[in-house]
C-alpha positions as CSV (number, residue, x, y, z in Angstrom):
1,M,0.0,0.1,0.0
2,H,1.3,3.4,-0.9
3,E,2.1,5.9,2.1
4,N,-0.3,8.3,0.2
5,E,-3.1,5.8,0.5
6,I,-2.5,5.4,4.2
7,T,-2.4,9.2,4.6
8,I,-5.6,9.7,2.6
9,K,-7.4,7.1,4.5
10,I,-6.4,8.5,7.8
11,I,-7.4,12.0,6.9
12,A,-10.8,10.9,5.5
13,E,-11.5,8.9,8.6
14,V,-10.5,11.6,11.1
15,T,-12.2,14.5,9.3
16,D,-15.3,12.4,8.9
17,R,-15.5,11.9,12.7
18,F,-14.2,15.4,13.6
19,P,-15.2,17.9,10.9
20,E,-13.5,20.7,12.6
21,V,-10.0,19.2,12.1
22,D,-8.1,20.8,9.3
23,G,-7.3,18.0,6.8
24,N,-4.3,19.8,5.1
25,V,-2.7,20.4,8.5
26,L,-3.3,16.8,9.5
27,R,-1.8,15.6,6.1
28,D,1.4,17.7,6.8
29,I,1.7,16.2,10.3
30,I,1.4,12.6,8.9
31,E,3.6,13.0,5.9
32,R,6.3,14.6,8.3
33,E,6.1,11.6,10.8
34,L,6.1,8.9,8.1
35,Y,9.0,10.4,6.1
36,Q,11.7,8.3,7.8
37,Y,9.8,5.0,7.4
38,E,9.1,2.6,4.6
39,I,5.7,0.9,4.9
40,Q,5.1,-2.6,3.6
41,P,1.7,-4.3,3.3
42,K,1.0,-7.2,5.6
43,S,1.4,-10.6,3.8
44,T,-2.0,-12.2,3.1
45,A,-3.2,-15.0,0.8
46,L,-3.7,-14.0,-2.7
47,V,-7.2,-12.8,-3.6
48,V,-8.3,-12.0,-7.1
49,Q,-10.2,-8.8,-6.6
50,S,-10.5,-5.5,-8.5
51,D,-8.9,-2.6,-6.9
52,M,-11.3,-0.1,-8.6
53,N,-13.6,0.5,-5.6
54,E,-10.7,1.2,-3.3
55,M,-9.2,3.6,-5.8
56,I,-12.6,5.3,-6.2
57,M,-12.8,5.7,-2.4
58,L,-9.3,7.3,-2.2
59,Y,-10.1,9.6,-5.1
60,L,-13.3,10.9,-3.4
61,A,-11.5,11.3,-0.1
62,T,-8.8,13.4,-2.0
63,K,-11.5,15.6,-3.7
64,K,-13.1,16.1,-0.4
65,L,-9.8,17.6,0.9
66,D,-9.7,19.7,-2.2
67,G,-13.0,21.3,-1.1
68,L,-15.6,19.7,-3.4
69,S,-19.2,19.8,-2.0
70,D,-21.0,16.9,-0.6
71,K,-23.5,17.1,-3.6
72,T,-20.6,17.0,-6.1
73,L,-18.8,14.2,-4.3
74,K,-22.2,12.1,-4.2
75,N,-22.5,12.7,-8.0
76,Y,-19.0,11.6,-8.6
77,A,-19.4,8.5,-6.6
78,L,-22.6,7.6,-8.4
79,H,-21.0,7.7,-11.8
80,L,-17.6,6.2,-10.9
81,R,-19.5,3.3,-9.1
82,R,-21.6,2.6,-12.1
83,F,-18.3,2.4,-14.2
84,S,-16.8,0.1,-11.6
85,N,-19.8,-2.3,-11.7
86,Y,-19.3,-2.5,-15.5
87,F,-15.9,-4.1,-15.2
88,Q,-14.0,-6.5,-13.1
89,K,-10.6,-5.2,-13.7
90,N,-7.9,-3.3,-11.8
91,V,-7.5,0.3,-12.8
92,A,-4.1,-0.3,-14.3
93,D,-5.7,-2.7,-16.8
94,I,-8.5,-0.4,-18.1
95,T,-8.0,0.5,-21.7
96,A,-9.4,3.4,-23.8
97,M,-11.4,0.8,-25.7
98,D,-13.0,-0.4,-22.5
99,I,-14.1,3.2,-21.8
100,R,-15.4,3.6,-25.3
101,M,-17.6,0.4,-24.8
102,F,-19.0,1.6,-21.5
103,L,-19.9,5.0,-23.0
104,A,-21.4,3.3,-26.0
105,D,-23.6,1.2,-23.8
106,L,-24.7,4.2,-21.9
107,I,-25.7,5.9,-25.2
108,K,-27.5,2.7,-26.4
109,Y,-29.5,2.0,-23.1
110,K,-29.6,5.3,-21.4
111,N,-30.2,7.5,-24.5
112,L,-28.0,10.2,-23.0
113,K,-27.9,13.8,-24.2
114,N,-24.5,15.1,-25.4
115,S,-24.2,17.3,-22.4
116,T,-24.9,14.3,-20.0
117,L,-22.4,12.2,-21.9
118,E,-19.8,14.9,-21.8
119,N,-20.3,15.2,-18.0
120,E,-19.8,11.4,-17.9
121,K,-16.5,11.7,-19.7
122,S,-15.4,14.6,-17.5
123,I,-15.7,12.6,-14.4
124,L,-13.9,9.5,-15.8
125,K,-11.1,11.8,-17.1
126,S,-10.8,13.5,-13.7
127,F,-10.5,10.1,-12.0
128,F,-7.9,8.5,-14.3
129,V,-5.8,11.7,-14.5
130,W,-5.7,11.5,-10.7
131,L,-4.7,7.9,-10.8
132,E,-1.8,8.9,-13.2
133,N,-0.7,11.8,-11.1
134,E,-0.6,9.7,-8.0
135,D,1.4,6.9,-10.0
136,Y,-1.3,4.3,-9.6
137,I,-1.3,3.9,-13.4
138,V,1.3,4.8,-16.1
139,K,-1.0,6.8,-18.3
140,S,-4.5,7.6,-18.3
141,P,-6.6,5.8,-20.9
142,T,-8.9,8.8,-21.2
143,R,-6.3,10.7,-23.1
144,K,-7.5,8.9,-26.2
145,I,-11.2,9.7,-25.5
146,K,-12.4,12.7,-27.5
147,S,-14.6,15.3,-26.0
148,T,-18.3,15.4,-27.3
149,K,-19.5,18.4,-29.0
150,V,-22.2,20.0,-26.7
151,E,-24.8,22.3,-28.3
152,K,-25.2,25.6,-26.6
153,R,-28.8,26.2,-26.3
154,V,-30.5,29.5,-25.4
155,R,-32.0,28.9,-22.1
156,K,-35.5,30.1,-21.6
157,S,-36.4,32.1,-18.5
158,L,-39.5,33.7,-16.9
159,S,-40.8,36.9,-18.5
160,A,-41.1,40.0,-16.3
161,E,-45.0,39.4,-16.6
162,E,-44.7,35.8,-15.5
163,L,-42.5,36.9,-12.5
164,E,-45.2,39.3,-11.5
165,L,-47.9,36.6,-11.8
166,M,-45.8,34.6,-9.3
167,R,-45.5,37.4,-6.9
168,D,-49.3,38.0,-7.0
169,A,-49.9,34.3,-6.4
170,C,-48.0,34.0,-3.2
171,S,-50.4,33.2,-0.3
172,T,-48.0,33.7,2.7
173,N,-45.3,36.1,3.6
174,R,-43.0,33.2,3.7
175,Q,-43.7,32.3,0.1
176,R,-43.2,35.9,-1.1
177,A,-39.9,36.3,0.9
178,L,-38.7,32.9,-0.6
179,L,-39.5,33.9,-4.1
180,E,-38.0,37.5,-3.7
181,F,-35.0,36.3,-2.2
182,T,-34.3,33.5,-4.5
183,F,-34.9,35.6,-7.5
184,S,-33.0,38.9,-6.5
185,T,-29.9,37.1,-5.3
186,G,-29.5,34.9,-8.4
187,G,-28.2,32.3,-6.0
188,R,-28.0,28.7,-6.5
189,L,-30.5,26.5,-4.7
190,S,-27.8,25.0,-2.3
191,E,-26.7,28.6,-1.5
192,I,-30.1,29.8,-0.6
193,T,-30.8,27.0,1.7
194,Q,-27.6,27.5,3.7
195,V,-28.1,31.1,4.6
196,N,-28.8,32.0,8.2
197,I,-30.3,35.1,9.7
198,Q,-27.1,36.2,11.3
199,D,-25.4,36.1,8.0
200,I,-27.4,38.9,6.6
201,N,-26.3,42.6,6.4
202,W,-29.5,44.4,6.4
203,H,-28.1,47.9,5.8
204,E,-26.2,46.7,2.6
205,R,-28.8,44.0,1.7
206,S,-26.2,41.5,1.2
207,V,-25.1,38.0,2.4
208,N,-21.7,36.5,2.4
209,I,-21.9,32.9,1.3
210,I,-19.8,29.8,0.5
211,G,-20.7,28.8,-3.1
212,K,-19.6,26.2,-5.6
213,G,-16.0,25.1,-5.3
214,N,-15.9,26.2,-1.6
215,K,-15.5,29.8,-2.9
216,E,-16.8,32.7,-0.8
217,R,-18.7,35.6,-2.4
218,T,-21.2,38.2,-1.7
219,I,-24.7,38.2,-3.0
220,F,-27.3,41.0,-2.8
221,F,-31.1,41.1,-2.4
222,S,-33.7,43.6,-3.5
223,P,-35.7,46.0,-1.3
224,K,-38.8,43.9,-2.0
225,A,-37.0,40.9,-0.6
226,K,-35.9,42.9,2.4
227,I,-39.6,43.9,3.2
228,Y,-41.1,40.4,2.8
229,L,-38.3,38.9,4.8
230,Q,-38.9,41.3,7.7
231,K,-42.6,40.5,7.4
232,Y,-41.9,36.8,7.5
233,F,-39.6,37.2,10.4
234,N,-42.3,39.2,12.5
235,E,-44.6,36.3,12.0
236,R,-41.9,33.6,13.1
237,K,-41.6,35.5,16.4
238,T,-44.9,34.0,17.5
239,F,-43.5,30.5,17.1
240,P,-40.9,28.7,19.3
241,I,-38.2,28.7,16.5
242,V,-34.7,28.3,17.6
243,D,-33.1,27.4,14.3
244,D,-31.2,30.5,12.7
245,A,-31.9,29.3,9.2
246,L,-33.2,32.0,7.0
247,F,-36.2,29.8,5.9
248,V,-37.7,27.1,8.1
249,S,-40.7,24.7,7.8
250,Q,-44.1,25.9,9.1
251,K,-44.6,22.8,11.4
252,K,-42.7,21.4,14.4
253,P,-39.8,21.3,14.9
254,Y,-39.4,24.2,12.5
255,G,-36.3,23.0,11.0
256,R,-34.3,24.5,8.1
257,L,-35.8,24.1,4.7
258,G,-33.7,21.9,2.5
259,N,-33.2,21.9,-1.2
260,R,-36.2,19.5,-1.8
261,A,-38.6,21.7,0.3
262,V,-37.5,24.9,-1.4
263,E,-38.1,23.3,-4.8
264,K,-41.7,22.1,-3.8
265,E,-42.6,25.6,-2.5
266,I,-41.5,27.5,-5.6
267,G,-43.3,24.9,-7.7
268,K,-46.4,25.3,-5.5
269,I,-46.3,29.2,-6.1
270,A,-46.3,28.5,-9.9
271,V,-49.3,26.2,-9.6
272,Q,-51.1,28.9,-7.6
273,A,-50.3,31.3,-10.5
274,G,-51.9,29.0,-13.0
275,F,-48.9,28.0,-14.8
276,D,-48.9,24.9,-16.9
277,K,-45.1,24.6,-16.8
278,V,-42.9,23.5,-14.1
279,V,-41.1,26.3,-12.3
280,F,-38.0,25.7,-10.0
281,P,-35.4,27.7,-8.2
282,H,-32.7,27.3,-11.0
283,L,-35.2,28.9,-13.4
284,L,-35.4,31.9,-11.0
285,R,-31.6,32.1,-11.1
286,H,-31.6,32.1,-14.9
287,T,-34.3,34.7,-14.9
288,F,-32.3,36.9,-12.8
289,A,-29.3,36.6,-15.2
290,T,-31.5,37.2,-18.3
291,L,-33.5,40.1,-16.9
292,G,-30.3,41.7,-15.4
293,H,-28.6,41.4,-18.8
294,K,-31.4,43.1,-20.6
295,A,-31.3,45.8,-18.1
296,G,-27.7,46.5,-19.1
297,M,-25.8,44.6,-16.3
298,P,-22.2,43.9,-17.7
299,L,-21.5,40.2,-18.1
300,N,-18.5,40.5,-15.8
301,V,-20.7,41.8,-13.0
302,L,-23.2,39.0,-13.7
303,Q,-20.3,36.5,-13.6
304,E,-19.2,37.8,-10.2
305,L,-22.8,37.9,-8.7
306,M,-23.7,34.3,-9.9
307,G,-20.3,32.8,-8.9
308,H,-19.3,31.5,-12.4
309,S,-15.6,30.6,-12.7
310,N,-16.1,30.4,-16.5
311,P,-17.3,33.5,-18.4
312,G,-18.7,31.3,-21.1
313,T,-21.3,29.9,-18.6
314,T,-22.5,33.3,-17.8
315,Q,-22.9,34.1,-21.6
316,I,-25.1,31.0,-22.0
317,Y,-27.3,32.2,-19.2
318,A,-27.6,35.8,-20.5
319,A,-28.1,34.8,-24.1
320,L,-30.3,37.3,-25.7
321,D,-33.8,36.0,-26.9
322,N,-35.0,36.6,-30.5
323,E,-37.2,39.6,-29.6
324,S,-34.2,41.5,-28.1
325,V,-32.0,40.7,-31.2
326,K,-34.9,41.9,-33.5
327,A,-35.2,45.1,-31.4
328,E,-31.6,45.9,-31.4
329,Y,-31.4,45.3,-35.3
330,R,-34.4,47.6,-36.0
331,K,-32.9,50.3,-33.7
332,R,-29.4,50.4,-35.1
333,I,-29.5,49.4,-38.8
334,I,-29.9,52.3,-41.2
335,Q,-32.9,52.0,-43.3
Protein backbone atom coordinates (compact mmCIF):
# COMPACT_ATOMS: atom_id res chain seq x y z
CA MET A 1 0.00 0.00 0.00
CA HIS A 2 1.31 3.46 -0.90
CA GLU A 3 2.11 5.81 1.98
CA ASN A 4 -0.16 8.27 0.20
CA GLU A 5 -3.06 5.80 0.48
CA ILE A 6 -2.53 5.47 4.22
CA THR A 7 -2.39 9.25 4.60
CA ILE A 8 -5.60 9.78 2.64
CA LYS A 9 -7.46 7.04 4.54
CA ILE A 10 -6.43 8.44 7.92
CA ILE A 11 -7.40 11.99 6.92
CA ALA A 12 -10.76 10.83 5.54
CA GLU A 13 -11.56 8.88 8.73
CA VAL A 14 -10.48 11.66 11.11
CA THR A 15 -12.20 14.52 9.25
CA ASP A 16 -15.38 12.45 8.93
CA ARG A 17 -15.50 11.91 12.72
CA PHE A 18 -14.13 15.34 13.63
CA PRO A 19 -15.18 17.87 10.91
CA GLU A 20 -13.44 20.71 12.74
CA VAL A 21 -10.01 19.17 12.05
CA ASP A 22 -8.08 20.85 9.20
CA GLY A 23 -7.34 18.04 6.74
CA ASN A 24 -4.38 19.80 5.15
CA VAL A 25 -2.70 20.40 8.52
CA LEU A 26 -3.27 16.74 9.41
CA ARG A 27 -1.76 15.69 6.07
CA ASP A 28 1.41 17.71 6.79
CA ILE A 29 1.80 16.09 10.22
CA ILE A 30 1.32 12.53 8.94
CA GLU A 31 3.67 12.98 5.98
CA ARG A 32 6.34 14.50 8.23
CA GLU A 33 6.10 11.64 10.76
CA LEU A 34 6.15 8.91 8.08
CA TYR A 35 9.02 10.44 6.11
CA GLN A 36 11.72 8.30 7.79
CA TYR A 37 9.80 5.03 7.37
CA GLU A 38 9.14 2.56 4.58
CA ILE A 39 5.72 0.93 4.84
CA GLN A 40 5.20 -2.60 3.56
CA PRO A 41 1.76 -4.27 3.27
CA LYS A 42 0.98 -7.18 5.57
CA SER A 43 1.36 -10.49 3.77
CA THR A 44 -1.97 -12.20 3.10
CA ALA A 45 -3.29 -14.96 0.89
CA LEU A 46 -3.67 -13.97 -2.74
CA VAL A 47 -7.18 -12.84 -3.56
CA VAL A 48 -8.20 -12.02 -7.11
CA GLN A 49 -10.20 -8.85 -6.67
CA SER A 50 -10.49 -5.55 -8.53
CA ASP A 51 -8.93 -2.54 -6.85
CA MET A 52 -11.38 -0.18 -8.58
CA ASN A 53 -13.65 0.50 -5.60
CA GLU A 54 -10.70 1.17 -3.30
CA MET A 55 -9.24 3.63 -5.82
CA ILE A 56 -12.60 5.37 -6.13
CA MET A 57 -12.77 5.74 -2.35
CA LEU A 58 -9.27 7.25 -2.24
CA TYR A 59 -10.08 9.59 -5.13
CA LEU A 60 -13.25 10.85 -3.44
CA ALA A 61 -11.40 11.34 -0.14
CA THR A 62 -8.79 13.43 -1.95
CA LYS A 63 -11.45 15.52 -3.69
CA LYS A 64 -13.11 16.13 -0.33
CA LEU A 65 -9.83 17.57 0.92
CA ASP A 66 -9.73 19.73 -2.21
CA GLY A 67 -12.98 21.35 -1.09
CA LEU A 68 -15.59 19.72 -3.35
CA SER A 69 -19.12 19.90 -1.99
CA ASP A 70 -20.94 16.84 -0.62
CA LYS A 71 -23.41 17.10 -3.51
CA THR A 72 -20.60 16.98 -6.09
CA LEU A 73 -18.90 14.10 -4.29
CA LYS A 74 -22.13 12.08 -4.26
CA ASN A 75 -22.53 12.73 -7.98
CA TYR A 76 -18.95 11.59 -8.66
CA ALA A 77 -19.47 8.48 -6.52
CA LEU A 78 -22.67 7.54 -8.37
CA HIS A 79 -21.03 7.76 -11.81
CA LEU A 80 -17.76 6.09 -10.84
CA ARG A 81 -19.45 3.16 -9.08
CA ARG A 82 -21.60 2.57 -12.13
CA PHE A 83 -18.37 2.45 -14.14
CA SER A 84 -16.81 0.09 -11.58
CA ASN A 85 -19.78 -2.29 -11.75
CA TYR A 86 -19.30 -2.52 -15.53
CA PHE A 87 -15.83 -4.08 -15.19
CA GLN A 88 -14.01 -6.66 -13.10
CA LYS A 89 -10.59 -5.17 -13.78
CA ASN A 90 -7.89 -3.38 -11.86
CA VAL A 91 -7.53 0.30 -12.72
CA ALA A 92 -4.14 -0.32 -14.36
CA ASP A 93 -5.78 -2.75 -16.82
CA ILE A 94 -8.53 -0.42 -18.04
CA THR A 95 -8.01 0.61 -21.67
CA ALA A 96 -9.39 3.38 -23.84
CA MET A 97 -11.46 0.76 -25.68
CA ASP A 98 -13.00 -0.37 -22.37
CA ILE A 99 -14.11 3.20 -21.71
CA ARG A 100 -15.46 3.57 -25.25
CA MET A 101 -17.54 0.39 -24.85
CA PHE A 102 -18.88 1.61 -21.51
CA LEU A 103 -19.88 4.97 -23.01
CA ALA A 104 -21.40 3.25 -26.06
CA ASP A 105 -23.64 1.15 -23.80
CA LEU A 106 -24.72 4.27 -21.92
CA ILE A 107 -25.72 5.90 -25.19
CA LYS A 108 -27.53 2.74 -26.33
CA TYR A 109 -29.47 1.95 -23.16
CA LYS A 110 -29.71 5.33 -21.39
CA ASN A 111 -30.29 7.53 -24.47
CA LEU A 112 -28.02 10.23 -23.03
CA LYS A 113 -27.92 13.80 -24.26
CA ASN A 114 -24.54 15.09 -25.45
CA SER A 115 -24.23 17.31 -22.38
CA THR A 116 -24.83 14.33 -20.06
CA LEU A 117 -22.37 12.18 -21.99
CA GLU A 118 -19.72 14.91 -21.77
CA ASN A 119 -20.27 15.12 -18.01
CA GLU A 120 -19.75 11.34 -17.79
CA LYS A 121 -16.49 11.67 -19.72
CA SER A 122 -15.36 14.59 -17.58
CA ILE A 123 -15.75 12.59 -14.35
CA LEU A 124 -13.89 9.59 -15.79
CA LYS A 125 -11.10 11.85 -17.07
CA SER A 126 -10.73 13.48 -13.67
CA PHE A 127 -10.53 10.06 -11.97
CA PHE A 128 -7.96 8.55 -14.34
CA VAL A 129 -5.80 11.68 -14.50
CA TRP A 130 -5.72 11.58 -10.68
CA LEU A 131 -4.64 7.91 -10.82
CA GLU A 132 -1.87 8.88 -13.23
CA ASN A 133 -0.72 11.84 -11.14
CA GLU A 134 -0.63 9.65 -8.02
CA ASP A 135 1.38 6.95 -9.88
CA TYR A 136 -1.28 4.24 -9.61
CA ILE A 137 -1.29 3.93 -13.41
CA VAL A 138 1.32 4.82 -16.03
CA LYS A 139 -0.96 6.78 -18.35
CA SER A 140 -4.62 7.72 -18.29
CA PRO A 141 -6.64 5.81 -20.92
CA THR A 142 -8.99 8.79 -21.16
CA ARG A 143 -6.31 10.74 -23.05
CA LYS A 144 -7.54 8.94 -26.17
CA ILE A 145 -11.20 9.74 -25.50
CA LYS A 146 -12.38 12.73 -27.51
CA SER A 147 -14.72 15.34 -26.06
CA THR A 148 -18.34 15.37 -27.19
CA LYS A 149 -19.57 18.47 -28.96
CA VAL A 150 -22.21 20.02 -26.70
CA GLU A 151 -24.77 22.25 -28.30
CA LYS A 152 -25.12 25.63 -26.60
CA ARG A 153 -28.83 26.23 -26.33
CA VAL A 154 -30.44 29.53 -25.46
CA ARG A 155 -31.99 28.92 -22.07
CA LYS A 156 -35.54 30.12 -21.55
CA SER A 157 -36.39 32.19 -18.52
CA LEU A 158 -39.52 33.62 -16.97
CA SER A 159 -40.73 36.86 -18.48
CA ALA A 160 -41.14 39.94 -16.30
CA GLU A 161 -44.91 39.42 -16.55
CA GLU A 162 -44.68 35.80 -15.40
CA LEU A 163 -42.55 36.87 -12.46
CA GLU A 164 -45.24 39.39 -11.45
CA LEU A 165 -47.91 36.69 -11.72
CA MET A 166 -45.92 34.52 -9.33
CA ARG A 167 -45.56 37.42 -6.92
CA ASP A 168 -49.32 37.99 -6.95
CA ALA A 169 -49.96 34.27 -6.43
CA CYS A 170 -47.97 34.03 -3.17
CA SER A 171 -50.38 33.18 -0.35
CA THR A 172 -48.03 33.73 2.62
CA ASN A 173 -45.25 36.12 3.55
CA ARG A 174 -42.89 33.15 3.66
CA GLN A 175 -43.70 32.28 0.05
CA ARG A 176 -43.21 35.88 -1.08
CA ALA A 177 -39.97 36.26 0.89
CA LEU A 178 -38.64 32.99 -0.55
CA LEU A 179 -39.55 34.00 -4.11
CA GLU A 180 -38.07 37.51 -3.83
CA PHE A 181 -34.88 36.38 -2.11
CA THR A 182 -34.25 33.48 -4.52
CA PHE A 183 -34.85 35.63 -7.59
CA SER A 184 -33.10 38.83 -6.52
CA THR A 185 -29.92 37.12 -5.28
CA GLY A 186 -29.53 34.92 -8.35
CA GLY A 187 -28.14 32.33 -5.95
CA ARG A 188 -27.92 28.59 -6.42
CA LEU A 189 -30.45 26.46 -4.55
CA SER A 190 -27.77 25.01 -2.26
CA GLU A 191 -26.59 28.55 -1.47
CA ILE A 192 -30.08 29.80 -0.64
CA THR A 193 -30.79 26.97 1.79
CA GLN A 194 -27.52 27.44 3.71
CA VAL A 195 -28.15 31.12 4.59
CA ASN A 196 -28.69 31.97 8.28
CA ILE A 197 -30.36 35.09 9.65
CA GLN A 198 -27.12 36.17 11.32
CA ASP A 199 -25.37 36.09 7.93
CA ILE A 200 -27.50 38.97 6.62
CA ASN A 201 -26.26 42.55 6.40
CA TRP A 202 -29.57 44.39 6.43
CA HIS A 203 -28.05 47.81 5.77
CA GLU A 204 -26.21 46.63 2.64
CA ARG A 205 -28.90 44.06 1.75
CA SER A 206 -26.14 41.51 1.27
CA VAL A 207 -25.07 38.04 2.38
CA ASN A 208 -21.63 36.42 2.37
CA ILE A 209 -21.95 32.80 1.25
CA ILE A 210 -19.73 29.83 0.50
CA GLY A 211 -20.58 28.83 -3.06
CA LYS A 212 -19.59 26.18 -5.56
CA GLY A 213 -16.00 25.03 -5.24
CA ASN A 214 -15.92 26.24 -1.64
CA LYS A 215 -15.48 29.83 -2.88
CA GLU A 216 -16.73 32.77 -0.83
CA ARG A 217 -18.67 35.56 -2.49
CA THR A 218 -21.24 38.23 -1.68
CA ILE A 219 -24.78 38.15 -3.01
CA PHE A 220 -27.31 40.97 -2.76
CA PHE A 221 -31.08 41.07 -2.40
CA SER A 222 -33.69 43.61 -3.44
CA PRO A 223 -35.71 46.08 -1.33
CA LYS A 224 -38.79 43.92 -2.01
CA ALA A 225 -36.98 40.87 -0.64
CA LYS A 226 -35.99 42.84 2.48
CA ILE A 227 -39.57 43.98 3.12
CA TYR A 228 -41.05 40.49 2.83
CA LEU A 229 -38.24 38.87 4.80
CA GLN A 230 -38.94 41.26 7.67
CA LYS A 231 -42.68 40.54 7.46
CA TYR A 232 -41.91 36.83 7.52
CA PHE A 233 -39.59 37.22 10.53
CA ASN A 234 -42.25 39.17 12.45
CA GLU A 235 -44.62 36.22 11.97
CA ARG A 236 -41.92 33.76 13.05
CA LYS A 237 -41.58 35.50 16.41
CA THR A 238 -44.92 34.01 17.46
CA PHE A 239 -43.52 30.45 17.12
CA PRO A 240 -40.91 28.72 19.31
CA ILE A 241 -38.30 28.68 16.53
CA VAL A 242 -34.70 28.30 17.65
CA ASP A 243 -33.14 27.48 14.26
CA ASP A 244 -31.19 30.43 12.81
CA ALA A 245 -31.92 29.31 9.23
CA LEU A 246 -33.28 32.01 6.94
CA PHE A 247 -36.20 29.80 5.89
CA VAL A 248 -37.72 27.13 8.14
CA SER A 249 -40.65 24.73 7.95
CA GLN A 250 -44.10 25.82 9.10
CA LYS A 251 -44.55 22.79 11.34
CA LYS A 252 -42.66 21.51 14.35
CA PRO A 253 -39.75 21.22 14.87
CA TYR A 254 -39.49 24.25 12.52
CA GLY A 255 -36.25 23.03 10.98
CA ARG A 256 -34.27 24.50 8.11
CA LEU A 257 -35.85 24.16 4.67
CA GLY A 258 -33.74 21.83 2.54
CA ASN A 259 -33.27 21.85 -1.21
CA ARG A 260 -36.26 19.61 -1.93
CA ALA A 261 -38.57 21.64 0.31
CA VAL A 262 -37.63 24.89 -1.43
CA GLU A 263 -38.15 23.28 -4.84
CA LYS A 264 -41.63 22.15 -3.79
CA GLU A 265 -42.53 25.60 -2.44
CA ILE A 266 -41.43 27.41 -5.62
CA GLY A 267 -43.32 24.86 -7.70
CA LYS A 268 -46.39 25.37 -5.52
CA ILE A 269 -46.31 29.13 -6.15
CA ALA A 270 -46.23 28.46 -9.91
CA VAL A 271 -49.29 26.20 -9.60
CA GLN A 272 -51.07 28.91 -7.59
CA ALA A 273 -50.25 31.31 -10.45
CA GLY A 274 -51.97 28.97 -12.89
CA PHE A 275 -48.82 28.07 -14.83
CA ASP A 276 -48.90 24.93 -16.95
CA LYS A 277 -45.11 24.60 -16.81
CA VAL A 278 -42.76 23.55 -14.05
CA VAL A 279 -40.95 26.37 -12.24
CA PHE A 280 -37.95 25.57 -10.08
CA PRO A 281 -35.31 27.62 -8.22
CA HIS A 282 -32.71 27.35 -10.99
CA LEU A 283 -35.19 28.91 -13.41
CA LEU A 284 -35.40 31.92 -11.08
CA ARG A 285 -31.59 32.09 -11.12
CA HIS A 286 -31.61 32.12 -14.90
CA THR A 287 -34.38 34.72 -14.92
CA PHE A 288 -32.21 36.92 -12.69
CA ALA A 289 -29.36 36.65 -15.24
CA THR A 290 -31.55 37.22 -18.28
CA LEU A 291 -33.46 40.22 -16.90
CA GLY A 292 -30.26 41.67 -15.44
CA HIS A 293 -28.52 41.40 -18.81
CA LYS A 294 -31.46 43.00 -20.62
CA ALA A 295 -31.35 45.87 -18.11
CA GLY A 296 -27.73 46.54 -19.09
CA MET A 297 -25.81 44.72 -16.36
CA PRO A 298 -22.29 43.92 -17.68
CA LEU A 299 -21.51 40.23 -18.09
CA ASN A 300 -18.46 40.43 -15.82
CA VAL A 301 -20.69 41.76 -13.02
CA LEU A 302 -23.23 38.98 -13.64
CA GLN A 303 -20.40 36.46 -13.58
CA GLU A 304 -19.29 37.69 -10.15
CA LEU A 305 -22.82 37.80 -8.72
CA MET A 306 -23.64 34.30 -9.95
CA GLY A 307 -20.33 32.76 -8.91
CA HIS A 308 -19.33 31.48 -12.34
CA SER A 309 -15.65 30.59 -12.72
CA ASN A 310 -16.08 30.37 -16.50
CA PRO A 311 -17.29 33.52 -18.34
CA GLY A 312 -18.77 31.28 -21.04
CA THR A 313 -21.30 29.94 -18.55
CA THR A 314 -22.59 33.44 -17.87
CA GLN A 315 -22.82 34.11 -21.60
CA ILE A 316 -25.11 31.09 -22.03
CA TYR A 317 -27.33 32.15 -19.13
CA ALA A 318 -27.59 35.70 -20.43
CA ALA A 319 -28.12 34.80 -24.08
CA LEU A 320 -30.42 37.27 -25.78
CA ASP A 321 -33.81 36.07 -26.94
CA ASN A 322 -34.97 36.61 -30.51
CA GLU A 323 -37.14 39.62 -29.61
CA SER A 324 -34.14 41.45 -28.11
CA VAL A 325 -32.04 40.69 -31.18
CA LYS A 326 -34.81 41.93 -33.49
CA ALA A 327 -35.28 45.12 -31.47
CA GLU A 328 -31.54 45.91 -31.53
CA TYR A 329 -31.42 45.30 -35.27
CA ARG A 330 -34.32 47.62 -36.00
CA LYS A 331 -32.94 50.31 -33.68
CA ARG A 332 -29.41 50.37 -35.06
CA ILE A 333 -29.50 49.38 -38.73
CA ILE A 334 -29.88 52.29 -41.16
CA GLN A 335 -33.00 51.91 -43.29
